[in-house]
PyMOL Python script that loads the backbone (N, CA, C, O; Angstrom):
from pymol import cmd

cmd.read_pdbstr("""\
ATOM      1  N   MET A   1       0.842  -1.183   0.000  1.00  0.00           N
ATOM      2  CA  MET A   1       0.000   0.000   0.000  1.00  0.00           C
ATOM      3  C   MET A   1       0.882   1.239   0.000  1.00  0.00           C
ATOM      4  O   MET A   1       1.829   1.331   0.780  1.00  0.00           O
ATOM      5  N   SER A   2       0.578   2.172  -0.855  1.00  0.00           N
ATOM      6  CA  SER A   2       1.361   3.393  -0.978  1.00  0.00           C
ATOM      7  C   SER A   2       1.016   4.353   0.160  1.00  0.00           C
ATOM      8  O   SER A   2      -0.149   4.505   0.526  1.00  0.00           O
ATOM      9  N   THR A   3       2.034   4.991   0.708  1.00  0.00           N
ATOM     10  CA  THR A   3       1.799   5.957   1.779  1.00  0.00           C
ATOM     11  C   THR A   3       2.033   7.381   1.298  1.00  0.00           C
ATOM     12  O   THR A   3       1.987   8.318   2.095  1.00  0.00           O
ATOM     13  N   SER A   4       2.287   7.558  -0.006  1.00  0.00           N
ATOM     14  CA  SER A   4       2.493   8.913  -0.515  1.00  0.00           C
ATOM     15  C   SER A   4       1.154   9.644  -0.565  1.00  0.00           C
ATOM     16  O   SER A   4       0.097   9.022  -0.678  1.00  0.00           O
ATOM     17  N   GLU A   5       1.215  10.953  -0.481  1.00  0.00           N
ATOM     18  CA  GLU A   5      -0.008  11.735  -0.544  1.00  0.00           C
ATOM     19  C   GLU A   5       0.246  13.034  -1.277  1.00  0.00           C
ATOM     20  O   GLU A   5       1.377  13.515  -1.346  1.00  0.00           O
ATOM     21  N   ARG A   6      -0.818  13.598  -1.824  1.00  0.00           N
ATOM     22  CA  ARG A   6      -0.757  14.868  -2.539  1.00  0.00           C
ATOM     23  C   ARG A   6      -1.939  15.716  -2.110  1.00  0.00           C
ATOM     24  O   ARG A   6      -3.020  15.193  -1.839  1.00  0.00           O
ATOM     25  N   HIS A   7      -1.738  17.002  -2.050  1.00  0.00           N
ATOM     26  CA  HIS A   7      -2.817  17.945  -1.773  1.00  0.00           C
ATOM     27  C   HIS A   7      -3.480  18.269  -3.111  1.00  0.00           C
ATOM     28  O   HIS A   7      -2.803  18.687  -4.050  1.00  0.00           O
ATOM     29  N   VAL A   8      -4.789  18.083  -3.206  1.00  0.00           N
ATOM     30  CA  VAL A   8      -5.513  18.397  -4.444  1.00  0.00           C
ATOM     31  C   VAL A   8      -6.675  19.319  -4.120  1.00  0.00           C
ATOM     32  O   VAL A   8      -7.153  19.364  -2.987  1.00  0.00           O
ATOM     33  N   ARG A   9      -7.119  20.048  -5.121  1.00  0.00           N
ATOM     34  CA  ARG A   9      -8.262  20.945  -4.951  1.00  0.00           C
ATOM     35  C   ARG A   9      -9.524  20.272  -5.467  1.00  0.00           C
ATOM     36  O   ARG A   9      -9.511  19.559  -6.470  1.00  0.00           O
ATOM     37  N   LEU A  10     -10.606  20.518  -4.756  1.00  0.00           N
ATOM     38  CA  LEU A  10     -11.918  20.052  -5.186  1.00  0.00           C
ATOM     39  C   LEU A  10     -12.562  21.156  -6.011  1.00  0.00           C
ATOM     40  O   LEU A  10     -12.338  22.339  -5.755  1.00  0.00           O
ATOM     41  N   PHE A  11     -13.364  20.769  -7.004  1.00  0.00           N
ATOM     42  CA  PHE A  11     -14.069  21.746  -7.825  1.00  0.00           C
ATOM     43  C   PHE A  11     -15.430  21.188  -8.207  1.00  0.00           C
ATOM     44  O   PHE A  11     -15.715  20.014  -7.972  1.00  0.00           O
ATOM     45  N   ARG A  12     -16.259  22.023  -8.791  1.00  0.00           N
ATOM     46  CA  ARG A  12     -17.594  21.609  -9.220  1.00  0.00           C
ATOM     47  C   ARG A  12     -17.578  21.331 -10.718  1.00  0.00           C
ATOM     48  O   ARG A  12     -17.005  22.084 -11.505  1.00  0.00           O
ATOM     49  N   ASN A  13     -18.224  20.228 -11.086  1.00  0.00           N
ATOM     50  CA  ASN A  13     -18.450  19.873 -12.485  1.00  0.00           C
ATOM     51  C   ASN A  13     -19.962  19.702 -12.606  1.00  0.00           C
ATOM     52  O   ASN A  13     -20.492  18.616 -12.369  1.00  0.00           O
ATOM     53  N   GLY A  14     -20.649  20.777 -12.976  1.00  0.00           N
ATOM     54  CA  GLY A  14     -22.109  20.767 -12.936  1.00  0.00           C
ATOM     55  C   GLY A  14     -22.556  20.703 -11.486  1.00  0.00           C
ATOM     56  O   GLY A  14     -22.177  21.547 -10.675  1.00  0.00           O
ATOM     57  N   ARG A  15     -23.369  19.693 -11.158  1.00  0.00           N
ATOM     58  CA  ARG A  15     -23.841  19.539  -9.784  1.00  0.00           C
ATOM     59  C   ARG A  15     -22.969  18.585  -8.978  1.00  0.00           C
ATOM     60  O   ARG A  15     -23.247  18.337  -7.805  1.00  0.00           O
ATOM     61  N   ASN A  16     -21.919  18.048  -9.590  1.00  0.00           N
ATOM     62  CA  ASN A  16     -21.051  17.078  -8.920  1.00  0.00           C
ATOM     63  C   ASN A  16     -19.770  17.726  -8.416  1.00  0.00           C
ATOM     64  O   ASN A  16     -19.223  18.630  -9.048  1.00  0.00           O
ATOM     65  N   GLN A  17     -19.307  17.254  -7.278  1.00  0.00           N
ATOM     66  CA  GLN A  17     -17.997  17.659  -6.789  1.00  0.00           C
ATOM     67  C   GLN A  17     -16.975  16.745  -7.450  1.00  0.00           C
ATOM     68  O   GLN A  17     -17.222  15.548  -7.598  1.00  0.00           O
ATOM     69  N   ALA A  18     -15.836  17.290  -7.848  1.00  0.00           N
ATOM     70  CA  ALA A  18     -14.831  16.501  -8.564  1.00  0.00           C
ATOM     71  C   ALA A  18     -13.439  16.884  -8.103  1.00  0.00           C
ATOM     72  O   ALA A  18     -13.241  17.893  -7.426  1.00  0.00           O
ATOM     73  N   LEU A  19     -12.479  16.056  -8.484  1.00  0.00           N
ATOM     74  CA  LEU A  19     -11.070  16.367  -8.268  1.00  0.00           C
ATOM     75  C   LEU A  19     -10.278  15.760  -9.416  1.00  0.00           C
ATOM     76  O   LEU A  19     -10.722  14.795 -10.038  1.00  0.00           O
ATOM     77  N   ARG A  20      -9.128  16.310  -9.692  1.00  0.00           N
ATOM     78  CA  ARG A  20      -8.249  15.750 -10.714  1.00  0.00           C
ATOM     79  C   ARG A  20      -7.300  14.778 -10.024  1.00  0.00           C
ATOM     80  O   ARG A  20      -6.679  15.104  -9.012  1.00  0.00           O
ATOM     81  N   ILE A  21      -7.203  13.591 -10.587  1.00  0.00           N
ATOM     82  CA  ILE A  21      -6.311  12.582 -10.015  1.00  0.00           C
ATOM     83  C   ILE A  21      -4.930  12.778 -10.625  1.00  0.00           C
ATOM     84  O   ILE A  21      -4.783  12.694 -11.844  1.00  0.00           O
ATOM     85  N   PRO A  22      -3.908  13.039  -9.800  1.00  0.00           N
ATOM     86  CA  PRO A  22      -2.555  13.212 -10.335  1.00  0.00           C
ATOM     87  C   PRO A  22      -2.094  11.961 -11.092  1.00  0.00           C
ATOM     88  O   PRO A  22      -2.501  10.843 -10.775  1.00  0.00           O
ATOM     89  N   ARG A  23      -1.254  12.170 -12.079  1.00  0.00           N
ATOM     90  CA  ARG A  23      -0.797  11.092 -12.954  1.00  0.00           C
ATOM     91  C   ARG A  23      -0.223   9.907 -12.180  1.00  0.00           C
ATOM     92  O   ARG A  23      -0.453   8.759 -12.559  1.00  0.00           O
ATOM     93  N   GLU A  24       0.513  10.163 -11.111  1.00  0.00           N
ATOM     94  CA  GLU A  24       1.126   9.051 -10.367  1.00  0.00           C
ATOM     95  C   GLU A  24       0.099   8.201  -9.604  1.00  0.00           C
ATOM     96  O   GLU A  24       0.433   7.121  -9.116  1.00  0.00           O
ATOM     97  N   TYR A  25      -1.147   8.680  -9.499  1.00  0.00           N
ATOM     98  CA  TYR A  25      -2.208   7.910  -8.847  1.00  0.00           C
ATOM     99  C   TYR A  25      -3.223   7.356  -9.850  1.00  0.00           C
ATOM    100  O   TYR A  25      -4.261   6.826  -9.453  1.00  0.00           O
ATOM    101  N   GLU A  26      -2.931   7.474 -11.126  1.00  0.00           N
ATOM    102  CA  GLU A  26      -3.848   7.030 -12.170  1.00  0.00           C
ATOM    103  C   GLU A  26      -4.232   5.564 -11.995  1.00  0.00           C
ATOM    104  O   GLU A  26      -3.386   4.729 -11.675  1.00  0.00           O
ATOM    105  N   LEU A  27      -5.506   5.256 -12.205  1.00  0.00           N
ATOM    106  CA  LEU A  27      -6.007   3.888 -12.111  1.00  0.00           C
ATOM    107  C   LEU A  27      -6.053   3.266 -13.500  1.00  0.00           C
ATOM    108  O   LEU A  27      -6.233   3.965 -14.497  1.00  0.00           O
ATOM    109  N   GLU A  28      -5.890   1.945 -13.558  1.00  0.00           N
ATOM    110  CA  GLU A  28      -6.008   1.242 -14.826  1.00  0.00           C
ATOM    111  C   GLU A  28      -7.474   1.117 -15.197  1.00  0.00           C
ATOM    112  O   GLU A  28      -8.345   1.115 -14.327  1.00  0.00           O
ATOM    113  N   GLY A  29      -7.745   1.014 -16.488  1.00  0.00           N
ATOM    114  CA  GLY A  29      -9.099   0.749 -16.956  1.00  0.00           C
ATOM    115  C   GLY A  29      -9.918   2.005 -17.166  1.00  0.00           C
ATOM    116  O   GLY A  29      -9.416   3.126 -17.088  1.00  0.00           O
ATOM    117  N   GLU A  30     -11.198   1.782 -17.437  1.00  0.00           N
ATOM    118  CA  GLU A  30     -12.131   2.861 -17.757  1.00  0.00           C
ATOM    119  C   GLU A  30     -13.156   3.105 -16.650  1.00  0.00           C
ATOM    120  O   GLU A  30     -13.895   4.089 -16.702  1.00  0.00           O
ATOM    121  N   GLU A  31     -13.211   2.221 -15.646  1.00  0.00           N
ATOM    122  CA  GLU A  31     -14.222   2.344 -14.602  1.00  0.00           C
ATOM    123  C   GLU A  31     -13.595   2.177 -13.227  1.00  0.00           C
ATOM    124  O   GLU A  31     -12.537   1.566 -13.075  1.00  0.00           O
ATOM    125  N   ALA A  32     -14.278   2.738 -12.224  1.00  0.00           N
ATOM    126  CA  ALA A  32     -13.818   2.608 -10.842  1.00  0.00           C
ATOM    127  C   ALA A  32     -15.028   2.447  -9.930  1.00  0.00           C
ATOM    128  O   ALA A  32     -16.151   2.797 -10.291  1.00  0.00           O
ATOM    129  N   ILE A  33     -14.774   1.915  -8.755  1.00  0.00           N
ATOM    130  CA  ILE A  33     -15.782   1.802  -7.704  1.00  0.00           C
ATOM    131  C   ILE A  33     -15.409   2.826  -6.637  1.00  0.00           C
ATOM    132  O   ILE A  33     -14.247   2.924  -6.241  1.00  0.00           O
ATOM    133  N   ILE A  34     -16.401   3.591  -6.172  1.00  0.00           N
ATOM    134  CA  ILE A  34     -16.153   4.562  -5.108  1.00  0.00           C
ATOM    135  C   ILE A  34     -17.088   4.232  -3.947  1.00  0.00           C
ATOM    136  O   ILE A  34     -18.263   3.930  -4.151  1.00  0.00           O
ATOM    137  N   ARG A  35     -16.559   4.293  -2.742  1.00  0.00           N
ATOM    138  CA  ARG A  35     -17.384   4.064  -1.557  1.00  0.00           C
ATOM    139  C   ARG A  35     -16.927   5.028  -0.460  1.00  0.00           C
ATOM    140  O   ARG A  35     -15.803   5.529  -0.472  1.00  0.00           O
ATOM    141  N   LYS A  36     -17.821   5.266   0.471  1.00  0.00           N
ATOM    142  CA  LYS A  36     -17.518   6.181   1.563  1.00  0.00           C
ATOM    143  C   LYS A  36     -17.385   5.385   2.843  1.00  0.00           C
ATOM    144  O   LYS A  36     -18.262   4.590   3.180  1.00  0.00           O
ATOM    145  N   GLU A  37     -16.289   5.595   3.558  1.00  0.00           N
ATOM    146  CA  GLU A  37     -16.052   4.988   4.872  1.00  0.00           C
ATOM    147  C   GLU A  37     -15.789   6.130   5.840  1.00  0.00           C
ATOM    148  O   GLU A  37     -14.698   6.700   5.867  1.00  0.00           O
ATOM    149  N   GLY A  38     -16.796   6.453   6.630  1.00  0.00           N
ATOM    150  CA  GLY A  38     -16.667   7.603   7.528  1.00  0.00           C
ATOM    151  C   GLY A  38     -16.541   8.873   6.703  1.00  0.00           C
ATOM    152  O   GLY A  38     -17.402   9.161   5.871  1.00  0.00           O
ATOM    153  N   ASP A  39     -15.465   9.643   6.928  1.00  0.00           N
ATOM    154  CA  ASP A  39     -15.255  10.857   6.138  1.00  0.00           C
ATOM    155  C   ASP A  39     -14.259  10.628   4.999  1.00  0.00           C
ATOM    156  O   ASP A  39     -13.794  11.594   4.393  1.00  0.00           O
ATOM    157  N   ARG A  40     -13.924   9.381   4.697  1.00  0.00           N
ATOM    158  CA  ARG A  40     -12.979   9.043   3.622  1.00  0.00           C
ATOM    159  C   ARG A  40     -13.721   8.541   2.390  1.00  0.00           C
ATOM    160  O   ARG A  40     -14.755   7.882   2.501  1.00  0.00           O
ATOM    161  N   LEU A  41     -13.189   8.857   1.229  1.00  0.00           N
ATOM    162  CA  LEU A  41     -13.666   8.283  -0.025  1.00  0.00           C
ATOM    163  C   LEU A  41     -12.617   7.294  -0.502  1.00  0.00           C
ATOM    164  O   LEU A  41     -11.437   7.632  -0.589  1.00  0.00           O
ATOM    165  N   ILE A  42     -13.035   6.090  -0.808  1.00  0.00           N
ATOM    166  CA  ILE A  42     -12.142   5.038  -1.287  1.00  0.00           C
ATOM    167  C   ILE A  42     -12.476   4.806  -2.757  1.00  0.00           C
ATOM    168  O   ILE A  42     -13.627   4.534  -3.096  1.00  0.00           O
ATOM    169  N   VAL A  43     -11.478   4.912  -3.630  1.00  0.00           N
ATOM    170  CA  VAL A  43     -11.666   4.707  -5.063  1.00  0.00           C
ATOM    171  C   VAL A  43     -10.798   3.531  -5.481  1.00  0.00           C
ATOM    172  O   VAL A  43      -9.590   3.524  -5.243  1.00  0.00           O
ATOM    173  N   GLU A  44     -11.426   2.525  -6.112  1.00  0.00           N
ATOM    174  CA  GLU A  44     -10.699   1.333  -6.556  1.00  0.00           C
ATOM    175  C   GLU A  44     -11.045   1.041  -8.006  1.00  0.00           C
ATOM    176  O   GLU A  44     -12.178   1.270  -8.428  1.00  0.00           O
ATOM    177  N   PRO A  45     -10.090   0.541  -8.771  1.00  0.00           N
ATOM    178  CA  PRO A  45     -10.406   0.177 -10.155  1.00  0.00           C
ATOM    179  C   PRO A  45     -11.352  -1.015 -10.182  1.00  0.00           C
ATOM    180  O   PRO A  45     -11.320  -1.862  -9.290  1.00  0.00           O
ATOM    181  N   VAL A  46     -12.191  -1.076 -11.208  1.00  0.00           N
ATOM    182  CA  VAL A  46     -13.061  -2.236 -11.406  1.00  0.00           C
ATOM    183  C   VAL A  46     -12.180  -3.359 -11.924  1.00  0.00           C
ATOM    184  O   VAL A  46     -11.497  -3.211 -12.937  1.00  0.00           O
ATOM    185  N   ARG A  47     -12.202  -4.472 -11.225  1.00  0.00           N
ATOM    186  CA  ARG A  47     -11.385  -5.616 -11.636  1.00  0.00           C
ATOM    187  C   ARG A  47     -12.255  -6.598 -12.400  1.00  0.00           C
ATOM    188  O   ARG A  47     -13.279  -7.057 -11.893  1.00  0.00           O
ATOM    189  N   LYS A  48     -11.850  -6.917 -13.612  1.00  0.00           N
ATOM    190  CA  LYS A  48     -12.598  -7.867 -14.437  1.00  0.00           C
ATOM    191  C   LYS A  48     -12.373  -9.273 -13.907  1.00  0.00           C
ATOM    192  O   LYS A  48     -11.306  -9.579 -13.375  1.00  0.00           O
ATOM    193  N   GLY A  49     -13.367 -10.116 -14.052  1.00  0.00           N
ATOM    194  CA  GLY A  49     -13.239 -11.508 -13.650  1.00  0.00           C
ATOM    195  C   GLY A  49     -13.305 -11.734 -12.155  1.00  0.00           C
ATOM    196  O   GLY A  49     -12.968 -12.820 -11.684  1.00  0.00           O
ATOM    197  N   ARG A  50     -13.723 -10.755 -11.411  1.00  0.00           N
ATOM    198  CA  ARG A  50     -13.750 -10.867  -9.956  1.00  0.00           C
ATOM    199  C   ARG A  50     -14.726 -11.945  -9.486  1.00  0.00           C
ATOM    200  O   ARG A  50     -14.436 -12.676  -8.539  1.00  0.00           O
ATOM    201  N   LEU A  51     -15.881 -12.043 -10.146  1.00  0.00           N
ATOM    202  CA  LEU A  51     -16.869 -13.040  -9.760  1.00  0.00           C
ATOM    203  C   LEU A  51     -16.320 -14.443  -9.947  1.00  0.00           C
ATOM    204  O   LEU A  51     -16.537 -15.310  -9.101  1.00  0.00           O
ATOM    205  N   MET A  52     -15.617 -14.678 -11.037  1.00  0.00           N
ATOM    206  CA  MET A  52     -15.056 -16.007 -11.286  1.00  0.00           C
ATOM    207  C   MET A  52     -14.042 -16.379 -10.201  1.00  0.00           C
ATOM    208  O   MET A  52     -13.984 -17.537  -9.787  1.00  0.00           O
ATOM    209  N   ALA A  53     -13.255 -15.426  -9.742  1.00  0.00           N
ATOM    210  CA  ALA A  53     -12.282 -15.694  -8.683  1.00  0.00           C
ATOM    211  C   ALA A  53     -12.990 -16.040  -7.372  1.00  0.00           C
ATOM    212  O   ALA A  53     -12.553 -16.930  -6.642  1.00  0.00           O
ATOM    213  N   ILE A  54     -14.071 -15.344  -7.083  1.00  0.00           N
ATOM    214  CA  ILE A  54     -14.837 -15.626  -5.863  1.00  0.00           C
ATOM    215  C   ILE A  54     -15.457 -17.013  -5.941  1.00  0.00           C
ATOM    216  O   ILE A  54     -15.382 -17.785  -4.985  1.00  0.00           O
ATOM    217  N   LEU A  55     -16.071 -17.330  -7.081  1.00  0.00           N
ATOM    218  CA  LEU A  55     -16.698 -18.642  -7.239  1.00  0.00           C
ATOM    219  C   LEU A  55     -15.670 -19.766  -7.177  1.00  0.00           C
ATOM    220  O   LEU A  55     -15.948 -20.824  -6.612  1.00  0.00           O
ATOM    221  N   ALA A  56     -14.492 -19.552  -7.748  1.00  0.00           N
ATOM    222  CA  ALA A  56     -13.449 -20.578  -7.731  1.00  0.00           C
ATOM    223  C   ALA A  56     -12.956 -20.845  -6.312  1.00  0.00           C
ATOM    224  O   ALA A  56     -12.524 -21.957  -6.007  1.00  0.00           O
ATOM    225  N   ALA A  57     -13.015 -19.843  -5.446  1.00  0.00           N
ATOM    226  CA  ALA A  57     -12.530 -19.997  -4.076  1.00  0.00           C
ATOM    227  C   ALA A  57     -13.566 -20.632  -3.150  1.00  0.00           C
ATOM    228  O   ALA A  57     -13.237 -21.026  -2.031  1.00  0.00           O
ATOM    229  N   MET A  58     -14.810 -20.734  -3.607  1.00  0.00           N
ATOM    230  CA  MET A  58     -15.870 -21.287  -2.758  1.00  0.00           C
ATOM    231  C   MET A  58     -15.776 -22.803  -2.680  1.00  0.00           C
ATOM    232  O   MET A  58     -15.347 -23.466  -3.624  1.00  0.00           O
ATOM    233  N   GLU A  59     -16.186 -23.332  -1.541  1.00  0.00           N
ATOM    234  CA  GLU A  59     -16.259 -24.778  -1.352  1.00  0.00           C
ATOM    235  C   GLU A  59     -17.459 -25.318  -2.124  1.00  0.00           C
ATOM    236  O   GLU A  59     -18.487 -24.644  -2.191  1.00  0.00           O
ATOM    237  N   PRO A  60     -17.361 -26.508  -2.707  1.00  0.00           N
ATOM    238  CA  PRO A  60     -18.515 -27.066  -3.419  1.00  0.00           C
ATOM    239  C   PRO A  60     -19.652 -27.389  -2.451  1.00  0.00           C
ATOM    240  O   PRO A  60     -19.418 -27.746  -1.296  1.00  0.00           O
ATOM    241  N   LEU A  61     -20.883 -27.259  -2.939  1.00  0.00           N
ATOM    242  CA  LEU A  61     -22.057 -27.563  -2.118  1.00  0.00           C
ATOM    243  C   LEU A  61     -22.256 -29.066  -2.051  1.00  0.00           C
ATOM    244  O   LEU A  61     -22.165 -29.755  -3.067  1.00  0.00           O
ATOM    245  N   GLU A  62     -22.524 -29.570  -0.874  1.00  0.00           N
ATOM    246  CA  GLU A  62     -22.735 -31.003  -0.674  1.00  0.00           C
ATOM    247  C   GLU A  62     -24.201 -31.395  -0.844  1.00  0.00           C
ATOM    248  O   GLU A  62     -24.505 -32.546  -1.155  1.00  0.00           O
ATOM    249  N   GLU A  63     -25.102 -30.447  -0.643  1.00  0.00           N
ATOM    250  CA  GLU A  63     -26.523 -30.770  -0.690  1.00  0.00           C
ATOM    251  C   GLU A  63     -27.009 -30.887  -2.137  1.00  0.00           C
ATOM    252  O   GLU A  63     -26.434 -30.295  -3.050  1.00  0.00           O
ATOM    253  N   THR A  64     -28.068 -31.654  -2.321  1.00  0.00           N
ATOM    254  CA  THR A  64     -28.676 -31.761  -3.643  1.00  0.00           C
ATOM    255  C   THR A  64     -29.892 -30.853  -3.687  1.00  0.00           C
ATOM    256  O   THR A  64     -30.581 -30.671  -2.683  1.00  0.00           O
ATOM    257  N   PHE A  65     -30.146 -30.292  -4.839  1.00  0.00           N
ATOM    258  CA  PHE A  65     -31.274 -29.391  -4.989  1.00  0.00           C
ATOM    259  C   PHE A  65     -32.511 -30.175  -5.405  1.00  0.00           C
ATOM    260  O   PHE A  65     -32.412 -31.118  -6.189  1.00  0.00           O
ATOM    261  N   PRO A  66     -33.674 -29.793  -4.886  1.00  0.00           N
ATOM    262  CA  PRO A  66     -34.899 -30.516  -5.254  1.00  0.00           C
ATOM    263  C   PRO A  66     -35.255 -30.258  -6.719  1.00  0.00           C
ATOM    264  O   PRO A  66     -34.904 -29.221  -7.284  1.00  0.00           O
ATOM    265  N   ASP A  67     -35.955 -31.216  -7.320  1.00  0.00           N
ATOM    266  CA  ASP A  67     -36.420 -31.069  -8.690  1.00  0.00           C
ATOM    267  C   ASP A  67     -37.687 -30.220  -8.644  1.00  0.00           C
ATOM    268  O   ASP A  67     -38.770 -30.745  -8.384  1.00  0.00           O
ATOM    269  N   VAL A  68     -37.566 -28.925  -8.890  1.00  0.00           N
ATOM    270  CA  VAL A  68     -38.674 -27.991  -8.690  1.00  0.00           C
ATOM    271  C   VAL A  68     -39.755 -28.107  -9.752  1.00  0.00           C
ATOM    272  O   VAL A  68     -40.878 -27.658  -9.521  1.00  0.00           O
ATOM    273  N   ASP A  69     -39.462 -28.692 -10.905  1.00  0.00           N
ATOM    274  CA  ASP A  69     -40.479 -28.817 -11.944  1.00  0.00           C
ATOM    275  C   ASP A  69     -41.063 -30.227 -12.025  1.00  0.00           C
ATOM    276  O   ASP A  69     -41.665 -30.595 -13.034  1.00  0.00           O
ATOM    277  N   ASP A  70     -40.889 -30.998 -10.987  1.00  0.00           N
ATOM    278  CA  ASP A  70     -41.352 -32.386 -10.948  1.00  0.00           C
ATOM    279  C   ASP A  70     -42.869 -32.492 -11.095  1.00  0.00           C
ATOM    280  O   ASP A  70     -43.360 -33.416 -11.743  1.00  0.00           O
ATOM    281  N   ASP A  71     -43.620 -31.557 -10.501  1.00  0.00           N
ATOM    282  CA  ASP A  71     -45.085 -31.611 -10.514  1.00  0.00           C
ATOM    283  C   ASP A  71     -45.711 -30.894 -11.711  1.00  0.00           C
ATOM    284  O   ASP A  71     -46.935 -30.893 -11.843  1.00  0.00           O
ATOM    285  N   LEU A  72     -44.916 -30.291 -12.577  1.00  0.00           N
ATOM    286  CA  LEU A  72     -45.451 -29.533 -13.707  1.00  0.00           C
ATOM    287  C   LEU A  72     -45.800 -30.458 -14.869  1.00  0.00           C
ATOM    288  O   LEU A  72     -45.165 -31.497 -15.047  1.00  0.00           O
ATOM    289  N   PRO A  73     -46.813 -30.084 -15.663  1.00  0.00           N
ATOM    290  CA  PRO A  73     -47.131 -30.906 -16.840  1.00  0.00           C
ATOM    291  C   PRO A  73     -46.000 -30.822 -17.868  1.00  0.00           C
ATOM    292  O   PRO A  73     -45.204 -29.883 -17.853  1.00  0.00           O
ATOM    293  N   ALA A  74     -45.940 -31.810 -18.756  1.00  0.00           N
ATOM    294  CA  ALA A  74     -44.894 -31.839 -19.783  1.00  0.00           C
ATOM    295  C   ALA A  74     -45.057 -30.648 -20.727  1.00  0.00           C
ATOM    296  O   ALA A  74     -46.171 -30.182 -20.964  1.00  0.00           O
ATOM    297  N   LEU A  75     -43.947 -30.166 -21.258  1.00  0.00           N
ATOM    298  CA  LEU A  75     -43.974 -29.054 -22.206  1.00  0.00           C
ATOM    299  C   LEU A  75     -44.498 -29.526 -23.552  1.00  0.00           C
ATOM    300  O   LEU A  75     -44.280 -30.669 -23.954  1.00  0.00           O
ATOM    301  N   GLU A  76     -45.195 -28.628 -24.244  1.00  0.00           N
ATOM    302  CA  GLU A  76     -45.689 -28.941 -25.578  1.00  0.00           C
ATOM    303  C   GLU A  76     -44.733 -28.357 -26.605  1.00  0.00           C
ATOM    304  O   GLU A  76     -44.196 -27.269 -26.401  1.00  0.00           O
ATOM    305  N   ASP A  77     -44.515 -29.066 -27.704  1.00  0.00           N
ATOM    306  CA  ASP A  77     -43.705 -28.532 -28.794  1.00  0.00           C
ATOM    307  C   ASP A  77     -44.495 -27.439 -29.497  1.00  0.00           C
ATOM    308  O   ASP A  77     -45.675 -27.615 -29.799  1.00  0.00           O
ATOM    309  N   VAL A  78     -43.846 -26.315 -29.757  1.00  0.00           N
ATOM    310  CA  VAL A  78     -44.490 -25.183 -30.420  1.00  0.00           C
ATOM    311  C   VAL A  78     -43.729 -24.889 -31.697  1.00  0.00           C
ATOM    312  O   VAL A  78     -42.502 -24.790 -31.686  1.00  0.00           O
ATOM    313  N   THR A  79     -44.454 -24.749 -32.801  1.00  0.00           N
ATOM    314  CA  THR A  79     -43.840 -24.375 -34.068  1.00  0.00           C
ATOM    315  C   THR A  79     -44.108 -22.899 -34.304  1.00  0.00           C
ATOM    316  O   THR A  79     -45.258 -22.459 -34.283  1.00  0.00           O
ATOM    317  N   LEU A  80     -43.059 -22.147 -34.526  1.00  0.00           N
ATOM    318  CA  LEU A  80     -43.212 -20.704 -34.764  1.00  0.00           C
ATOM    319  C   LEU A  80     -43.137 -20.397 -36.229  1.00  0.00           C
ATOM    320  O   LEU A  80     -43.245 -19.236 -36.623  1.00  0.00           O
TER     321      LEU A  80
END
""", "prot")
cmd.dss("prot")
cmd.show_as("cartoon", "prot")
cmd.util.cbc("prot")
cmd.orient("prot")
């Protein structure tokens, strides 16, 4: 984690408050996630493939799922 810091000015862009991110703090990609923790704003780049990494780290489920369509009538073939 970087401990460097820079003083930046806040300005208005229409109805939004904005700031210019100095080049040395530039984030990769085209999108970011912003969240507020107390009086701090945390900005993180959007990481692609994050869901796949989470799913890969999960333990497999041991339980079997019920057959939810067991009581439904058979489907009819439809010609369009």
